[in-house]
C-alpha positions in Angstrom: 23.1 -2.3 12.5 19.4 -1.8 12.9 16.6 -4.1 12.1 12.6 -3.7 11.8 9.9 -6.0 12.7 8.9 -8.7 11.4 12.1 -10.6 11.4 12.9 -12.0 7.9 12.8 -15.6 8.0 14.4 -16.5 4.5 13.0 -19.7 2.9 15.3 -19.6 -0.1 14.3 -18.7 -3.6 13.6 -15.3 -2.7 10.7 -16.1 -0.3 10.3 -15.3 3.3 8.3 -17.4 5.8 5.0 -15.7 6.5 4.6 -16.4 10.1 6.4 -18.1 13.1 3.7 -18.4 16.0 4.8 -19.7 19.4 8.5 -19.1 18.9 11.3 -20.6 20.8 14.9 -19.7 20.5 18.1 -21.3 21.8 21.8 -20.7 21.2 23.9 -23.7 20.1 26.5 -25.1 22.6 28.8 -26.1 19.8 31.7 -23.7 19.5 31.9 -24.5 15.7 28.3 -23.6 15.3 27.8 -20.3 17.5 24.5 -19.3 16.3 20.8 -19.1 17.4 18.2 -21.6 16.3 14.5 -20.4 16.2 11.7 -23.0 16.2 7.9 -22.2 15.4 4.4 -24.0 16.0 3.3 -26.3 13.3 1.8 -23.8 10.7 1.7 -22.6 7.1 4.9 -20.7 6.3 4.3 -20.3 2.6 0.7 -19.7 1.5 1.4 -20.2 -2.3 2.2 -23.9 -1.6 -0.8 -26.1 -1.9 -1.6 -29.9 -1.4 -3.1 -31.8 -4.4 -6.5 -31.2 -2.8 -5.8 -27.5 -2.9 -5.5 -27.0 1.0 -2.7 -25.3 2.5 0.4 -27.0 3.2 1.8 -27.2 7.0 5.2 -27.3 8.2 6.0 -29.4 11.1 8.0 -27.2 13.6 9.8 -25.3 11.0 13.3 -24.4 12.3 15.7 -21.5 11.4 19.2 -20.5 12.1 20.7 -16.9 12.6 24.3 -15.4 13.5 22.7 -12.2 14.6 19.3 -12.9 15.9 17.9 -10.7 13.1 18.5 -12.5 9.8 17.1 -16.1 9.7 17.5 -18.9 7.2 15.4 -22.1 6.9 16.8 -25.4 8.2 14.0 -27.6 7.7 11.1 -29.3 9.7 12.0 -30.5 13.1 9.5 -33.2 13.0 8.3 -33.8 9.5 6.6 -37.2 10.4 3.9 -37.0 13.1 4.6 -39.4 15.9 2.3 -42.2 15.9 1.2 -41.9 19.5 -0.3 -38.4 18.8 -2.9 -39.8 16.5 -5.0 -37.0 14.7 -3.4 -34.5 17.1 -1.1 -31.6 16.0 2.2 -30.3 17.2 2.5 -26.8 18.7 4.5 -24.6 20.8 7.9 -26.0 20.9 10.5 -25.5 23.7 14.3 -26.6 23.1 16.7 -27.2 25.8 20.3 -28.5 26.2 20.2 -31.2 28.8 23.0 -33.8 29.6 25.0 -33.1 26.3 22.2 -33.3 23.9 19.0 -31.2 22.9 15.5 -31.9 23.8 12.5 -30.4 22.0 9.4 -30.4 24.1 6.1 -29.9 22.1 2.3 -29.9 22.6 0.7 -32.8 21.2 -3.0 -31.7 20.8 -4.2 -35.3 21.0 -3.1 -38.8 21.8 -4.3 -42.3 21.1 -4.3 -43.1 24.8 -7.6 -44.0 26.2 -9.7 -40.9 26.6 -7.3 -39.0 24.3 -6.4 -35.5 25.5 -3.5 -33.2 24.9 0.0 -34.0 26.2 3.6 -33.0 26.2 5.9 -34.9 23.8 9.7 -34.8 23.4 12.3 -35.6 20.9 16.1 -35.7 21.1 19.0 -34.8 19.1 22.8 -34.0 19.1 22.4 -30.9 17.2 19.8 -28.1 17.5 19.5 -28.4 13.7 18.2 -32.1 14.0 17.6 -34.6 13.0 15.2 -35.1 15.8 14.1 -38.6 17.2 10.8 -38.7 19.3 10.7 -40.5 22.4 7.6 -42.4 21.5 5.3 -41.1 24.3 4.4 -38.2 26.4 6.6 -36.7 29.0 3.5 -35.1 30.5 0.5 -37.2 29.9 -3.2 -36.3 29.3 -5.0 -35.5 32.6 -8.2 -34.0 34.1 -8.3 -30.2 35.2 -7.3 -29.9 38.7 -10.2 -30.4 41.1 -12.1 -32.3 38.5 -13.9 -35.7 39.6 -14.8 -36.4 36.0 -12.5 -39.2 34.8 -13.2 -38.1 31.0 -12.0 -34.8 31.8 -9.0 -33.5 29.8 -7.2 -30.3 30.9 -5.2 -28.5 28.1 -1.7 -29.8 28.5 -0.2 -27.2 26.4 3.0 -25.0 25.8 5.9 -26.7 27.4 8.8 -24.5 29.1 12.0 -26.2 30.6 13.9 -24.4 33.4 16.9 -25.9 35.3 17.6 -24.5 38.8 19.5 -25.7 41.7 20.5 -28.9 39.6 16.9 -29.9 39.1 14.9 -29.7 35.8 11.3 -28.3 35.9 8.8 -28.4 33.1 5.9 -25.9 33.1 2.7 -26.6 31.0 -1.0 -25.5 30.8 -3.2 -23.2 29.3 -6.7 -21.6 29.9 -8.5 -24.8 30.8 -6.8 -26.0 33.8 -4.2 -23.3 34.4 -0.5 -23.6 34.6 1.4 -26.2 36.5 5.0 -27.4 36.9 6.7 -30.7 37.5 10.2 -32.2 38.1 12.0 -34.0 35.4 14.1 -36.8 35.6 17.8 -36.0 35.0 17.8 -36.9 31.4 14.5 -34.8 30.9 12.5 -37.5 29.4 10.1 -38.2 32.1 8.2 -36.2 34.6 7.2 -36.9 38.2 3.3 -36.4 38.6 3.7 -36.5 42.4 5.9 -33.4 42.1 3.3 -31.4 40.2 2.4 -28.0 41.6 -0.2 -25.4 40.3 1.3 -22.0 39.6 -1.6 -20.1 37.9 -5.5 -20.2 38.0 -7.2 -21.4 35.2 -8.9 -19.1 32.4 -6.1 -16.8 32.5 -2.6 -17.7 31.1 -0.8 -20.0 28.6 2.5 -19.9 26.7 4.7 -19.9 29.8 8.3 -18.3 29.6 10.4 -18.3 32.8 13.3 -16.0 33.2 15.8 -15.9 36.3 16.8 -12.4 37.1 18.4 -10.9 40.4 17.3 -13.9 42.6 13.9 -14.0 41.3 12.0 -16.5 38.9 9.6 -14.4 36.6 6.9 -16.4 35.2 5.6 -14.8 32.0 2.3 -16.0 30.7 0.2 -14.8 27.7 -3.6 -14.0 28.1 -6.8 -13.9 26.0 -7.3 -14.9 22.4 -4.2 -15.4 20.3 -6.0 -15.6 17.0 -8.9 -13.5 16.2 -7.6 -11.5 13.2 -7.7 -7.6 13.6 -9.4 -8.2 16.8 -6.8 -10.2 18.5 -5.7 -8.8 22.0 -3.1 -11.4 23.3 -0.8 -9.8 25.8 2.0 -10.9 28.3 2.0 -10.5 32.1 4.4 -11.5 34.9 4.7 -12.7 38.4 7.8 -13.5 40.3 8.8 -15.9 43.2 12.2 -16.9 44.8 11.4 -20.4 43.9 10.6 -22.1 40.6 7.6 -23.7 41.8 6.0 -20.5 43.0 3.8 -18.9 44.3 4.3 -16.3 41.7 3.1 -12.7 42.7 2.7 -9.5 40.8 4.0 -6.1 41.9 0.6 -5.3 43.6 0.8 -8.6 45.7 -1.8 -10.5 43.8 -0.9 -14.1 43.2 -1.4 -15.8 39.6 -3.2 -18.3 41.5 -5.7 -15.7 43.0 -9.4 -15.7 41.8 -8.6 -11.9 41.4 -5.8 -13.1 39.2 -2.6 -11.2 39.5 -0.2 -10.4 36.6 2.0 -7.2 35.9 2.0 -6.2 32.3 5.0 -6.8 30.2 3.9 -6.6 26.6 0.8 -5.4 24.9 -0.4 -3.7 21.8 0.4 0.0 21.7 -1.7 1.5 18.7 0.8 0.8 16.0 0.1 -2.1 13.5 1.2 -4.9 15.9 -1.6 -6.4 17.8 -2.0 -9.7 19.6 1.6 -9.6 20.9 2.4 -12.7 22.9 3.9 -16.3 23.5 7.3 -15.2 24.2 10.7 -16.4 24.3 14.0 -14.7 24.9 17.7 -14.5 24.0 20.8 -12.8 25.6 23.3 -10.9 23.3 27.0 -10.5 23.8 26.5 -7.3 26.0 24.0 -9.2 28.3 21.0 -7.4 26.9 18.0 -9.7 26.6 15.8 -9.7 23.7 12.1 -10.9 23.7 11.0 -12.8 20.5 7.2 -13.2 20.1 4.5 -13.5 17.6 2.0 -10.8 16.8 -0.7 -10.0 14.3 -0.3 -7.2 11.8 -3.8 -5.4 11.9 -3.5 -4.2 8.3 -2.8 -7.7 7.0 -4.1 -10.3 9.6 -5.0 -13.2 7.7 -3.1 -16.1 5.7 -3.9 -15.7 2.0 -6.3 -18.2 0.9 -6.9 -19.3 4.5 -10.3 -17.3 5.2 -10.1 -16.0 8.8 -6.8 -18.1 9.6 -4.8 -15.6 11.6 -1.3 -14.9 10.6 1.4 -14.5 13.3 4.9 -13.2 12.3 7.6 -13.2 14.6 8.9 -9.8 16.2 11.8 -9.1 18.4 12.3 -6.1 20.9 14.5 -5.4 23.9 13.5 -6.6 27.4 14.2 -4.0 30.1 13.9 -4.0 34.0 12.1 -1.3 35.6 11.7 -1.3 39.5 12.3 -5.0 39.5 9.8 -5.9 36.7 10.3 -6.7 33.0 9.0 -4.3 30.3 9.5 -4.4 26.6 11.3 -1.5 25.1 11.2 0.6 28.3 7.3 0.1 28.4 6.9 1.2 24.8 5.8 -2.2 23.6 6.2 -3.7 20.0 8.3 -1.6 17.7 7.4 -0.7 14.1 10.2 1.4 13.1 14.1 0.7 12.6 15.6 -0.5 16.0 19.1 -0.8 17.1 20.1 -4.5 16.7 21.4 -7.0 19.1 25.4 -7.0 19.7 26.7 -10.5 19.0 30.3 -9.8 19.0 32.0 -9.9 22.4 33.6 -6.5 23.2 31.4 -4.4 20.8 29.5 -1.6 22.4 25.8 -1.9 23.2 23.8 -0.2 20.5 20.5 -0.3 22.4 19.9 1.9 25.6 16.4 1.9 27.0 14.3 4.9 27.4 11.5 4.4 29.8 7.9 5.6 29.1 6.6 8.1 31.5 3.2 7.4 33.0 0.3 9.3 31.4 -0.1 12.9 32.5 -3.9 14.0 32.5 -4.9 17.4 32.2 -7.7 19.5 33.8 -10.7 18.0 35.2 -13.5 18.9 32.7 -16.5 19.2 35.3 -19.1 19.7 32.5 -18.3 16.1 31.2 -17.9 14.5 34.7 -20.5 13.3 37.3 -19.7 12.7 41.1 -23.0 11.1 41.7 -23.5 13.3 44.8 -27.1 14.6 44.1 -30.4 12.8 44.1 -30.4 12.0 40.3 -27.8 11.4 37.8 -26.6 14.3 36.0 -29.1 15.4 33.2 -26.4 15.2 30.6 -26.7 11.4 30.7 -29.5 10.0 28.4 -30.6 6.5 28.4 -30.5 3.9 25.5 -32.8 1.2 26.4 -33.6 2.5 30.0 -33.8 -0.8 32.3 -35.9 1.3 34.7 -35.4 3.6 37.6 -35.9 0.8 40.1 -32.6 -0.9 38.9 -30.5 1.8 40.2 -30.1 4.3 43.0 -27.7 7.2 44.2 -26.5 7.2 47.9 -23.3 8.0 49.6 -22.0 9.9 46.7 -22.3 6.8 44.3 -24.3 5.2 41.6 -25.5 1.8 42.4 -26.7 0.0 39.5 -28.2 -3.6 39.1 -26.5 -5.8 36.6 -28.7 -6.8 33.6 -29.1 -10.2 32.2 -28.3 -9.0 28.8 -25.3 -7.8 26.7 -24.4 -5.0 24.5 -24.6 -5.7 20.9 -26.7 -5.0 17.8 -29.1 -8.1 18.4 -32.6 -7.5 20.0 -32.7 -7.4 23.8 -29.4 -5.7 24.1 -28.4 -4.3 27.7 -29.4 -0.7 28.3 -27.0 2.0 29.3 -26.6 5.8 29.9 -24.7 7.8 27.4 -23.3 11.3 27.4 -21.1 13.7 25.1 -17.4 13.6 25.3 -14.8 16.4 24.4 -13.8 17.0 20.8 -10.3 16.7 21.6 -8.2 14.3 23.4 -9.2 13.3 27.0 -8.9 10.9 29.8 -12.0 9.1 31.5 -11.8 7.6 34.8 -14.2 5.8 37.2 -13.9 3.6 40.5 -16.0 0.7 40.4 -16.8 -2.2 42.7 -19.3 -5.1 42.4 -21.4 -7.4 44.6 -20.0 -10.3 42.5 -18.3 -12.7 45.0 -14.4 -12.1 45.1 -13.9 -15.8 44.3 -16.0 -18.8 43.1 -17.5 -19.9 39.8 -19.7 -19.1 37.8 -21.1 -15.7 37.4 -20.4 -15.5 33.7 -19.9 -12.7 32.6 -21.1 -10.3 35.3 -19.4 -7.0 34.5 -19.5 -3.3 35.1 -17.3 -0.4 33.6 -16.8 2.2 30.9 -17.9 2.2 27.3 -17.0 4.6 24.4 -20.1 4.0 22.2 -20.5 4.8 18.5 -23.4 2.3 18.2 -24.5 -1.0 19.6 -22.1 -2.6 17.2 -19.0 -0.6 17.3 -17.5 0.4 20.7 -14.7 -0.1 23.0 -15.0 -1.1 26.6 -13.2 -1.4 29.9 -14.8 -3.3 32.6 -14.4 -5.5 35.8 -15.6 -8.8 34.5 -16.1 -12.2 36.1 -14.9 -14.9 34.0 -15.5 -18.4 35.4 -13.5 -18.8 38.5 -11.5 -15.6 38.1 -12.3 -11.8 38.2 -10.2 -9.7 35.6 -10.2 -6.3 34.0 -11.4 -6.7 30.4 -10.6 -4.2 27.7 -12.6 -5.2 24.6 -13.5 -4.0 21.1 -16.4 -4.6 19.1 -16.8 -3.7 15.2 -19.0 -4.6 12.4 -17.7 -7.7 10.9 -16.0 -7.5 7.5 -18.1 -10.6 6.2 -19.8 -13.6 7.3 -17.7 -15.7 9.7 -15.2 -12.9 10.5 -14.9 -11.8 14.1 -16.7 -8.9 15.7 -15.4 -9.0 19.1 -11.8 -9.1 20.5 -10.4 -8.3 23.9 -7.3 -7.7 26.0 -7.1 -8.1 29.8 -5.2 -5.7 32.3 -4.0 -5.7 35.7 -5.7 -7.1 38.8 -9.1 -6.4 40.4 -9.5 -5.1 44.0 -12.4 -4.3 46.1 -12.7 -1.1 44.3 -10.9 -0.8 40.9 -10.1 2.4 39.0 -10.5 2.1 35.5 -9.1 4.8 32.9 -9.5 5.2 29.4 -7.4 7.6 27.4 -8.0 9.0 24.0 -5.3 10.3 21.6 -5.4 10.5 17.9 -3.7 10.5 14.6 -4.7 12.1 11.4 -6.8 9.0 10.6 -7.4 6.9 13.8 -8.3 7.4 17.5 -6.1 5.5 19.8 -7.8 4.4 23.1 -5.6 3.0 25.7 -6.8 1.5 28.9 -5.1 1.5 32.4 -6.4 0.2 35.8 -5.5 0.7 39.3 -6.0 -1.1 42.5 -4.3 1.7 44.8 -6.7 4.5 44.0 -4.5 5.7 40.9 -1.4 5.8 42.8 0.1 3.2 40.3 -1.3 2.0 37.1 -1.2 -1.1 35.0 -1.7 -0.4 31.2 -4.1 -3.0 29.3 -3.0 -2.1 25.8 -4.7 0.1 23.0 -7.4 -0.3 20.5 -7.7 1.9 17.6 -10.8 3.0 15.5 -11.0 5.0 12.3 -11.9 8.8 12.8 -15.5 9.6 11.8 -17.4 13.0 11.8 -20.1 11.6 14.2 -18.5 11.6 17.6 -19.0 8.6 19.9 -20.5 9.1 23.4 -19.3 8.0 27.0 -21.4 5.1 28.5 -21.7 3.0 31.6 -22.3 -0.8 31.7 -23.6 -3.1 34.4 -24.7 -6.1 32.4 -24.1 -9.8 31.2 -25.5 -11.6 34.2 -28.3 -10.8 36.6 -28.5 -10.7 40.2 -25.6 -8.2 41.1 -25.1 -4.6 41.5 -22.2 -2.3 40.2 -21.2 0.7 42.1 -19.8 3.7 40.3 -18.3 6.2 42.8 -17.6 8.9 40.0 -17.1 9.5 36.4 -14.4 12.0 35.7 -13.1 13.4 32.4 -10.0 15.2 32.0 -8.3 17.0 29.1 -5.4 15.1 27.9 -1.9 16.7 28.8 -0.5 18.1 25.5 2.9 16.6 26.5 1.4 13.2 26.5 3.5 11.1 24.2 2.3 8.9 21.5 1.3 5.3 22.3 4.4 3.3 22.6 5.9 2.1 19.6 6.7 3.6 16.3 3.2 3.8 15.3 1.9 7.2 14.0 2.6 10.1 16.0 -0.1 11.4 18.4 -1.8 14.8 17.9 -1.8 16.9 20.9 -5.1 17.9 22.6 -4.6 21.4 21.6 -4.6 20.5 18.0 -7.6 18.3 17.7 -9.7 18.9 14.6 -13.3 20.0 14.8 -14.4 16.3 14.2 -11.5 14.3 15.4 -13.5 11.3 17.1 -14.1 8.0 15.3 -16.4 5.3 14.6 -15.4 3.1 17.5 -15.2 -0.6 16.9 -15.6 -2.4 20.1 -16.9 -4.9 22.5 -20.7 -6.0 22.7 -19.3 -9.3 23.6 -22.3 -11.7 23.6 -21.4 -12.6 27.1 -18.3 -14.6 26.3 -15.5 -12.0 26.3 -12.4 -13.8 24.9 -13.6 -17.3 25.5 -16.1 -17.4 22.9 -13.6 -16.5 20.0 -11.0 -18.7 21.6 -13.3 -21.9 21.8 -14.5 -21.3 18.2 -10.9 -22.1 17.2 -10.9 -25.4 18.6 -12.4 -27.2 15.6 -10.3 -30.2 14.6 -7.3 -31.2 16.4 -9.0 -33.3 19.1 -8.7 -30.9 21.9 -11.7 -30.9 24.3 -13.0 -27.4 25.0 -14.0 -27.0 28.6 -13.1 -24.2 31.1 -12.0 -24.6 34.6 -15.0 -24.3 37.2 -17.6 -24.9 34.5 -20.5 -26.9 36.3 -22.9 -27.4 33.4 -22.9 -26.7 29.5 -21.1 -24.0 28.0 -23.0 -21.0 26.9 -24.6 -20.9 23.4 -22.4 -20.5 20.6 -19.3 -22.0 22.2 -17.7 -25.0 20.4 -16.1 -27.8 22.2 -13.4 -28.5 19.7 -10.2 -26.7 18.8 -7.5 -26.2 16.3 -7.1 -28.2 13.2 -6.3 -31.3 11.5 -3.2 -31.8 9.4 -3.3 -29.8 6.2 -6.5 -28.2 7.0 -6.9 -24.5 6.4 -8.8 -23.4 9.6 -10.7 -20.3 10.5 -7.8 -19.7 12.9 -5.1 -21.3 14.8 -4.2 -21.3 18.6 
């Protein structure tokens, strides 16, 4: 049997559910009911249904069952009546576990009626994974300030529960961008947590949506990063760290910790150039052969919004195999989300496995194109560079075979006062661009927002893709952004993904392939001078006759210096495969057309990479929007509220 994404969720009457965000899956422990159950965040599942006032109808933790992990049928709403203790809050991100002979359903309560309010983790119980569920009447993890905060009114984001049992103990993980990720021990019945046992496992402003997998003596913590819900500019992705203890510390394959300011994380799942973007918030199930399958939500970039919901992002559920390569999890051998028929899970013991992994080979670049490159080993930059809004010769110098360029207190975008940048032509075919960057931004501490330096493929100031080393509150991250002209008022113009960790010097790589209609730009980063690479995902742009140009950026906060050791452009190896996934096939470099490059949509981020877009989502569910390390007001344009009230049709969901 084969299946194709997205998974069909049958509502009856010939209708399929339109989405299942923040999915969680569990198999029944009842021998008479040997099926899987799937739970989703509170959401619109049928946009044709309306309340009397015309607003969209939301389903409270919709639940489905399946005998094969592929075909799902609707069971009902797990918590159709909102518990009184969450007030005007909402219910997100369920996690269901079997503890002490019964099922526990943990969920995010986005607000509570407790003094000071704030988000919390709730729990309900049932004798069956199908319900009915009885809420416990209060939080299992209470509202609290962000770690290190001295403000009693401060409230961290207590989101996204995940229960793990190890060594006879139950552990509950929770957290999100504001406050980071933590874990606590639970009571034997799973209904109470011990605040004194709380351990921080990931720094703020990087991860949410924890999923923990035990494998070969390791606990792998999988977390999702960036904005989940920005329509066709959603860049959500999944990263991993591992530890021999369920309480960490969790380390990636480069040795960076998830707690480090130069935050660690080994890529597990990201968009690959086909229609699926924003791949994240994972759960997993194991079939009869022992193969693990990852279920996650994503956004169809060709159909990103709920009908009648404006910019309310639609997130259907996908499934792909989880493989292990050199001790680290990868989806489909590193190919990422599938958009073509795939071998289905095996559900009958003794049946042969239908799926076998094929691991994606590392990118093979071609010959160095010296006419498009610059080693910065002269007294001046190569004359092929031309400046757009030159900030002045006094802001830069060449010495030691490198370009040293002061950061500008301006960002790249179409508005007046945009940052300046040098630009030069690119080859007409497929290519690979690399640079090695370092920065005088301190390696830790807050808040040098959003000082950055890196590469840009620039169509114009409103349309480009950008790969940079960026300071984001108390973290230093590699950011892969895309900016495009909005399709209308209120629609997003910027989205981003993030990549592997940052080092004293970080190598940034952008590779361009193309189909008959699109450019595919894939980003990778390296902290060991290119010996190994972490892929950050792919953005696509439509082919245009006017080619974009290669640029450099050093911007978004003044007072620092970005150093570029070189800019090298290579031809793409004709043997390089398509971006992973059942998207359109890639045309080899040798068969490029005379006008193969594209109108690039990309990042001119107004200074707040993914944070501005995320914060703008928090509009009505009572969640305080603040970010770890903030010492003063948020930048202009950042909302302090997130999510939605019951029944509202918001611009977007979390």
